[in-house]
C-alpha positions in Angstrom: 9.4 2.9 6.3 6.8 0.2 5.6 3.9 -1.0 7.8 1.0 -3.3 7.7 -2.0 -3.9 10.0 -2.7 -7.6 10.9 -5.1 -9.3 13.2 -3.8 -11.8 15.8 -6.0 -14.9 15.5 -4.3 -17.6 17.6 -6.4 -18.4 20.7 -4.0 -17.1 23.4 -2.8 -14.0 21.5 0.9 -13.2 21.3 1.9 -14.9 24.6 5.4 -16.2 25.4 5.7 -19.0 23.0 4.4 -17.3 19.8 6.1 -14.1 20.8 9.4 -16.0 20.9 8.9 -17.3 17.4 7.9 -13.7 16.3 11.0 -12.2 17.9 13.4 -14.8 16.4 12.0 -14.0 13.0 12.2 -10.3 13.5 15.9 -10.7 14.5 16.7 -12.2 11.1 16.2 -8.8 9.4 18.6 -5.9 9.2 15.7 -3.3 9.5 14.5 -1.9 12.7 11.1 -3.5 13.5 8.3 -2.4 15.8 4.9 -3.6 16.8 2.1 -1.2 17.7 -1.0 -2.0 19.7 -3.2 1.0 19.9 -1.0 3.9 21.0 1.7 1.7 22.4 4.8 0.7 20.4 7.5 -1.9 21.2 10.7 -3.1 19.6 9.7 -6.3 17.8 13.1 -7.8 18.5 12.6 -7.6 22.3 10.6 -10.3 24.1 9.7 -8.1 27.1 8.7 -5.3 24.7 6.3 -7.5 22.7 4.9 -9.1 25.8 4.4 -5.7 27.5 1.8 -4.9 24.7 -0.6 -7.5 26.0 -1.7 -8.6 22.5 -4.8 -10.8 22.9 -6.7 -12.8 20.3 -8.5 -10.7 17.7 -6.3 -7.7 18.4 -5.3 -5.6 15.4 -1.6 -4.7 15.5 0.6 -2.8 13.2 4.0 -4.1 12.2 6.4 -1.4 11.1 9.9 -1.7 9.7 12.5 0.8 8.6 15.7 -0.3 6.7 17.1 -2.1 3.7 14.8 -5.1 4.0 11.7 -3.4 5.5 9.1 -4.7 3.1 10.3 -8.3 3.4 10.4 -8.0 7.2 6.8 -6.7 7.4 5.4 -9.2 4.9 7.2 -12.2 6.5 6.2 -11.2 10.0 2.6 -10.6 8.9 2.6 -14.1 7.3 3.9 -15.6 10.5 1.0 -14.0 12.5 -1.5 -15.2 9.9 -0.4 -18.9 10.5 -1.7 -18.6 14.1 1.6 -20.2 15.2 0.0 -23.6 14.8 -2.1 -23.2 17.9 
């Protein structure tokens, strides 16, 4: 299992459009991937799950992966969040 904390910087947080990009990227990995916001955890491959976390701008989240490509999954998803989704 591998995890990393990142801060969401885009102005609207992880709303529908960037969440969709995030989920598409998460689905390219074999590992199970989750996102944690505080004490809540959601499947990073589920749009409703990610949206249910209500991730706003400047929120620190943890990306967690478990599987054969866990480190790559976490690092690439963290890099995607760092781009701000071009917003």
